[in-house]
Every structure is written in structure tokens, then in C-alpha cells.
TORRO-217870 format. One record per residue: x, y, z of N, C-alpha, C in turn. Coordinates in Angstrom, 2 decimals. Atoms other than C-alpha are relative to their C-alpha. Example, Ala and Ser with C-alpha at 12.3 -4.5 7.8 and 13.67 -1.06 7.14 Angstrom:
BEGIN
(r (0.89, -1.19, 0.00), (12.30, -4.50, 7.80), (0.90, 1.20, 0.00));
(r (-0.82, -1.19, -0.06), (13.67, -1.06, 7.14), (-0.77, 1.09, 0.73));
END
This chain:
BEGIN
(r (1.41, 0.11, 0.28), (252.94, 130.58, -84.04), (-0.65, 1.36, 0.24));
(r (0.71, -1.27, -0.11), (250.79, 133.64, -84.64), (-1.41, -0.28, 0.52));
(r (1.34, 0.18, -0.54), (247.64, 133.89, -82.54), (-0.81, 1.27, -0.18));
(r (0.89, -1.15, 0.13), (244.64, 136.15, -82.84), (-0.05, 0.79, 1.30));
(r (0.17, -0.87, -1.16), (244.28, 139.10, -80.53), (-1.43, -0.16, 0.52));
(r (1.38, 0.05, -0.52), (241.22, 139.32, -78.26), (-0.99, 0.73, -0.91));
(r (0.89, -0.76, 0.90), (239.75, 141.94, -80.62), (-0.28, -0.80, -1.28));
(r (0.21, 0.82, 1.21), (240.27, 139.67, -83.66), (-0.94, -1.17, 0.30));
(r (0.88, 1.10, -0.39), (238.57, 136.82, -81.81), (-1.44, 0.50, 0.12));
(r (1.35, -0.57, -0.12), (235.59, 139.04, -80.93), (-0.60, 0.27, -1.38));
(r (0.47, -0.29, 1.35), (235.32, 140.12, -84.57), (-0.39, -1.30, -0.72));
(r (0.31, 1.28, 0.65), (235.41, 136.51, -85.79), (-1.28, -0.61, 0.57));
(r (1.22, 0.50, -0.62), (232.71, 135.52, -83.31), (-1.20, 0.78, -0.52));
(r (1.08, -0.84, 0.52), (230.57, 138.44, -84.46), (-0.35, -0.39, -1.43));
(r (0.25, 0.41, 1.38), (230.97, 137.44, -88.10), (-0.66, -1.38, -0.06));
(r (0.60, 1.33, -0.04), (230.11, 133.83, -87.24), (-1.48, 0.08, 0.39));
(r (1.40, -0.16, -0.40), (226.90, 134.95, -85.51), (-0.85, 0.53, -1.15));
(r (0.71, -0.54, 1.16), (225.86, 136.98, -88.55), (-0.19, -1.09, -1.05));
(r (0.07, 1.07, 0.99), (226.64, 134.06, -90.84), (-1.01, -1.07, 0.40));
(r (0.93, 1.03, -0.47), (224.67, 131.63, -88.69), (-1.45, 0.47, -0.17));
(r (1.37, -0.54, 0.18), (221.60, 133.89, -88.77), (-0.44, -0.11, -1.45));
(r (0.31, 0.13, 1.43), (221.78, 133.91, -92.56), (-0.17, -1.47, -0.38));
(r (0.03, 1.43, 0.33), (222.47, 130.15, -92.79), (-1.32, -0.64, 0.43));
(r (1.21, 0.65, -0.51), (219.42, 129.25, -90.69), (-1.24, 0.33, -0.84));
(r (1.12, -0.35, 0.87), (217.16, 130.93, -93.27), (0.10, -0.64, -1.37));
(r (-0.16, 0.62, 1.32), (218.49, 128.95, -96.24), (-0.84, -1.26, -0.12));
(r (0.79, 1.20, 0.27), (216.55, 126.15, -97.85), (0.91, -1.24, 0.02));
(r (-0.75, 1.26, 0.05), (217.56, 122.50, -97.82), (0.81, -0.06, -1.28));
(r (-0.70, 0.04, 1.29), (218.50, 122.80, -101.50), (1.27, 0.86, 0.03));
(r (-1.17, -0.88, -0.08), (220.82, 125.75, -100.81), (1.08, -0.61, 0.91));
(r (-0.97, 0.61, -0.92), (222.45, 123.98, -97.85), (0.68, -1.20, -0.65));
(r (-0.58, 1.17, 0.67), (222.93, 120.81, -99.87), (1.05, 0.43, -1.02));
(r (-0.96, -0.49, 0.99), (224.66, 122.80, -102.62), (1.31, 0.43, 0.67));
(r (-1.19, -0.45, -0.72), (227.05, 124.38, -100.11), (0.78, -1.19, 0.54));
(r (-0.67, 1.17, -0.58), (227.79, 121.07, -98.37), (0.67, -0.83, -1.08));
(r (-0.63, 0.76, 1.10), (228.44, 119.30, -101.67), (1.23, 0.71, -0.55));
(r (-1.16, -0.76, 0.44), (230.77, 122.09, -102.73), (1.16, -0.17, 0.99));
(r (-1.02, 0.20, -1.03), (232.63, 121.78, -99.43), (0.58, -1.42, -0.08));
(r (-0.47, 1.38, 0.13), (232.82, 117.99, -99.84), (0.97, -0.14, -1.16));
(r (-0.87, 0.06, 1.19), (234.31, 118.38, -103.33), (1.36, 0.62, 0.31));
(r (-1.26, -0.67, -0.33), (236.91, 120.83, -102.04), (0.83, -0.84, 0.96));
(r (-0.73, 0.82, -0.97), (237.83, 118.59, -99.09), (0.63, -1.22, -0.65));
(r (-0.55, 1.17, 0.70), (238.29, 115.55, -101.34), (1.20, 0.42, -0.85));
(r (-1.09, -0.48, 0.86), (240.45, 117.55, -103.75), (1.21, 0.46, 0.81));
(r (-1.07, -0.55, -0.82), (242.54, 118.95, -100.88), (0.25, -0.80, 1.27));
(r (-0.09, 0.79, -1.22), (242.53, 116.08, -98.41), (1.42, -0.15, 0.54));
(r (-1.38, 0.11, -0.49), (246.32, 115.74, -98.24), (0.42, 1.25, 0.76));
(r (-0.35, -1.25, -0.68), (246.77, 119.40, -97.35), (-0.77, 0.12, 1.32));
(r (0.80, -0.06, -1.23), (243.94, 119.20, -94.80), (0.57, -0.93, 1.06));
(r (-0.58, 0.96, -0.94), (245.50, 116.12, -93.21), (1.30, 0.54, 0.58));
(r (-1.27, -0.57, -0.48), (248.90, 117.83, -92.99), (-0.23, 1.12, 1.02));
(r (0.30, -1.10, -0.93), (247.40, 120.91, -91.32), (-0.54, -0.56, 1.31));
(r (0.57, 0.60, -1.22), (245.38, 118.77, -88.88), (1.10, -0.65, 0.83));
(r (-1.11, 0.64, -0.73), (248.49, 116.77, -87.96), (0.91, 1.04, 0.62));
(r (-0.86, -1.06, -0.53), (250.59, 119.90, -87.57), (-0.64, 0.67, 1.21));
(r (0.68, -0.74, -1.06), (247.99, 121.61, -85.41), (-0.26, -0.84, 1.25));
(r (0.25, 0.87, -1.15), (247.47, 118.59, -83.15), (1.27, -0.66, 0.51));
(r (-1.26, 0.60, -0.42), (251.12, 117.54, -82.93), (0.11, -1.48, -0.31));
(r (-0.01, 1.41, 0.37), (250.37, 114.15, -84.46), (0.89, -0.21, -1.22));
(r (-0.75, 0.34, 1.20), (252.48, 112.38, -87.03), (-1.00, -0.19, -1.14));
(r (0.88, 0.08, 1.15), (251.10, 112.31, -90.53), (0.58, -0.97, -1.01));
(r (-0.43, 0.97, 1.00), (251.40, 109.28, -92.75), (-1.13, -0.11, -1.01));
(r (1.01, 0.02, 1.04), (249.48, 109.76, -95.97), (0.09, -1.28, -0.78));
(r (0.07, 1.25, 0.73), (248.36, 106.62, -97.74), (-0.37, 0.31, -1.44));
(r (0.26, -0.24, 1.43), (248.47, 106.55, -101.53), (-1.22, -0.73, -0.47));
END
């Protein structure tokens, strides 16, 4: 398993802070568009997301058709 270095973690936190400052200025319409886009992607990729979540948590993964 590859983990992030302390410097990489600091950089990711910094980027998240910048992103949050921008996000808080967006309108409801803009946020809704982003959330709907994310929802569409998650539905289209739910099997892969479930596999990653199971792998990362050590749980078994039984996908239902």
C-alpha cells in the first residue's frame, strides 16, 4: 500500500481549503449542478466504488445484480 508523505498531506489539505473557500461562494444552482453530476457518475460507477470501499475497509464485497 502506498501512503502519502506528510508534505503531500499538507498540500492536499491546502488545496481542500482553497476549494472550500471557492465552493462557499457558489450559488445553489451551481452546487446542484455539481451534485447531480457527481450523482450520475456514482450511479454509473457504483460497482467500482463498492469494490474500492470494500477493499479499503477490509470488508467482503457481494455485488447484487
